[in-house]
N, C-alpha and C positions, 0 to 999 in steps of 0.2 A: 221692197225696202224692209230692213229689219229695224227693230226697236229694243233698246236696252234700258234698264232701270238704275238710276243713281241712287246709291245707298248712303253715301257720304259725299257731299259737294257743297257748292256755295250756299251759305245760309241754311244748310240742312245737315245736321247729324243727330238723329235720335238716338235713344240708348240702345244697346246691343239686342236686347229682346225684340225691340220693334224692327231693327235692321234684319234680324233673323226672320221674322214674320213676313216682311216685304219680300226678301229674297226668295222664301219658299213659295209665297204666293206667285211671285213673277214666273218662277219655273212652272208652276202648276197651270198658269194662264197661257203659256206658250211664248213669252218674251225671249229673245235671242240671248241676252247677257245681262249681268249685274256688274256695277262699276263703283269704285271708291276712289276719292282723291287722296293723294299722298302728301300729307303735311305733318309736321311736328308740332306746329302752332297753326291753327286754322285761321286763315287771313280775314274771314268775314264773321260778323256776329251771327250767332245761331239763337233764335228765340228761345227763351227759358233756360239757357245754358251759359256757363262762365265764358268769358272771352277766351278765345284761342282753343275752344273745346273740340276735340277729334280723337279718333282711334288710330293707332298705327296701322297703316293700310295693309301690310303684308300679313300680319297676324290676323287681322279681321278676315281677309279673303280666304286665308288658309282654313280657318274655321268653317267658313260657309262652304268651301270646296268640299269638305268632308260631310257636310249636311245635305248637299244637292247631288244630282245625278246627271243632269243633261244640259243645264244652262251654263254658258260660257262665263269665265271669270277674267275681269279686266280692271285696269286702273286708269284714272284720268287726272295726271299720269304719274308713273313711277320716276322718282328723282335718283338717278345712279349715284350722284354725289353724296347721298345720305348713307349709302351702303357700297362697299368695295365691290366693283362689278364682277370679280371672279367669285366672290362669295355669293352675290346676287344671282349669278348664272347657276350656282349649285342650288340655291333655294328655288329657282325657277324649274330646274330639272325635277326636283323632289316634288313641288306642287303640280307640275304637269303629270306626274305619275299618280299622285293623290287624286287628281280630278280626272284621270283617265283621258288625258289629252284636250282639256277644255280651256287651257290658259292662254290668254292674249297678253303678250309682253309690250304693254304700251308704256312709253318712256318720254321724259321730257328733260329740258335743261335746267329747270327750276327758275323761279322769278321772285320769291317772297324773301327779300334780303333779311327782314327782321328775324326770321326763324333761323337763318344761317348764324347770324351773329349771336342770338340767344343761346344756341346749342353748340357753339364753338366750331362750326363747320366753315372753313375758309370760302370767302365770297370772291368770285371773279367777275370780270366784265363779260358782256353777252357772248362776244366771239370766242372767248376762252371757255365759256360753258358749253357753247356748241362743240367745239373741238374736243372737250372732255366727254361730252356725250358720244361723239362719233367714236372716240377710242374705246369707250365702255362697251359700244355695241359690238366692235370688232373683237374684243377680249371675249365677250359672251358667245359669240358666233364660233370662235375658235374653239373654245371649251366644249361647246354642244356638239361640234362636228368632227374634230380631229381626235385621234387616239392619243396623242401627246401634243400639247399645245404650248408654244412659246410666242411672246409678243413683247416687243420693246417700243414703247411709245413715250411721248413727252410727259404724260400723266400717270400712266399704268404700265406695269411690267409683269409678265408671268414667265416662268421658266420651267420647261418639261412638266407641265401640270397634267394631270390625268383626272377626267370627270367620269365616273361611273356611278349610278347608271346615267345613261344619255336620256334626254327628254323623250316622252312617248311620241310626240309630233315630229315628223321628219321634213326637212333636215333639223328643224328646231321650232319651237313655238313662234307663231307669227309675231313680227316685231312691227309695232306702230309707233309713230313719233307725233307727239302733240306739240302745237305751237303754231303761230301764224306769221312769224317773221320770215323774210326771204331765205334766210340762212337755214331755218328749220325746215321749210318746204324743200329746199335743195337736198338737205340731208335725207329727207323722207324719200325723195326720187332716187337717191344713191343707194340707200341701205334698207329701206323699210318695206314692208308688206302692206302697210296702211298709214293713213295720215288722220290725225284727230284734231279737229279745229275747235277753237274757242267759239261761242255764240256768234254768229254772223248771218247776214241776209243770204237768201238763195242766190241773189245776184253776185255777192262777193264771194260766196263759196264756189260758184261756177267759174269765176275768174281764177281763183287759186287752184281749183282742181285741174283746170285746163293748163295752168303754168306747170303743175307737177307732172301731168301727162306729157306735155311737149318736151320735158327734159328727162324723163324717166326712161331707163333702158329696160324696165320690167313690163310685162304684159299686163296682167290683172292686179290691181290693187284695191283695197278697201278705203273709202272715203267717209269719215264720220264727223258728226258734230253733236254738240249738246245744247239742249233748249233748257232754260231756266224756268220756263212756264210754257204751256201749250198756247197756241194762237187762240184768240178769243172769238166768239160768234157762235152760230148754229152749227150742228154737226156737219153739214155739207160744206160750210165754210171753212171749219177746221180741216177737214180731209182735203179741200182744195189747196189751202196753204201748205199742208204737209207734202202734197204732191209736187209742190214747187221745188222743194229740196230734192226729191227723187229725179226731176227733170234736170236739175243742176249737176247731177251726177253723185249725190250722197247715197251711200249704201246702207248707212246705219245712223239712226238718231237715238241719242240717250236722253232720257227725261227724268226729272225729279218728281215723285208722287209722294205728297205728305200724308196721305190717308189710303188705306187698303181699298176703301170705296172708289177712290179715284182711279186706282190702278185697274180695278175690276171694270169700271165704266169704260176706260180706254180700251181694254182687251175686248169687251163685248161689242163696242160700237165702232172701233177704228182699226184695231190690230189685224183683223182678217181682211179689212177693206183696202187699205194702202199698199 
C-alpha cells in the first residue's frame, strides 16, 4: 500500500513556506504523492487562520511540481465547474509535462454550496453536477487523445479543438474520481482509473470497492482514501489498523501531518512496513 501527504485539507492549511517544506520532505522520505484540496473558500476552520483561508489548488501544485522531481501530484479533488474543462485539460497537459508525467487528475462534482454562491458560480442539484462532471471528463479525454476534438453535450461543447502538446502520460494522466455517492462510484467504474473516498471505515471501504469492481469494465484501478488522523495506540496497533485498509482493497492512503517530525516518524516506523 502507498501513502500520500495532504498539504491542504480539512482543518489544515499552513502558509506556503511550510507547505513547500512538507512537500520536499515527503519526497525525500519516499512518500508516493502530495495532495491539496480544491476550494475557493475553505469549508473548515483552520487553527490560527482567517475563516475560509486556503490557496488556489492548481497554482499551488504547479509551483510544487517545479520544485520536486519524483513525487506524484494530486488533488482531493479538483472541481471542473470552477474551470472550463477544455481549459483545465490544457492546464493538465502543461502540468504533466512540467512534472514529467507525475500528475494524477483527481476530480469531483463539488459540494460546498456557499463558495459557489459567493463566487458567482451556478449551483446545481447533485445529479446535474455528476452529469456535468461526466461531460467534463469526456471533453478532457477527447482533447488529450484526439488530433482534432469535437464534443456536443448538455453542458459543454468544443468544435475542432486542437491540443498540443499532448500530456506526457499516455493515453492521458490517470483520472480519479472522488466522492461516496452511488452515482459517483458508478461514474468511477465507467470512466476513471481510480476512486478516492472520503474518510470511511475499512469495512465500508471494502463494500464500496467491491461495488465498483463488480460494475467496472476496467481491469486494474486505484482505490484511495484519506485519514484525518492516524489510528491511535502503540506502533504495532497502528500498523495493524492500517493493514485493515489494505485488506479492504485500498491501494493508497493520504494523511495530514501537521509537523515535519510526525512525517519523519511515520516514514521511519511505518512507511516501509505496511
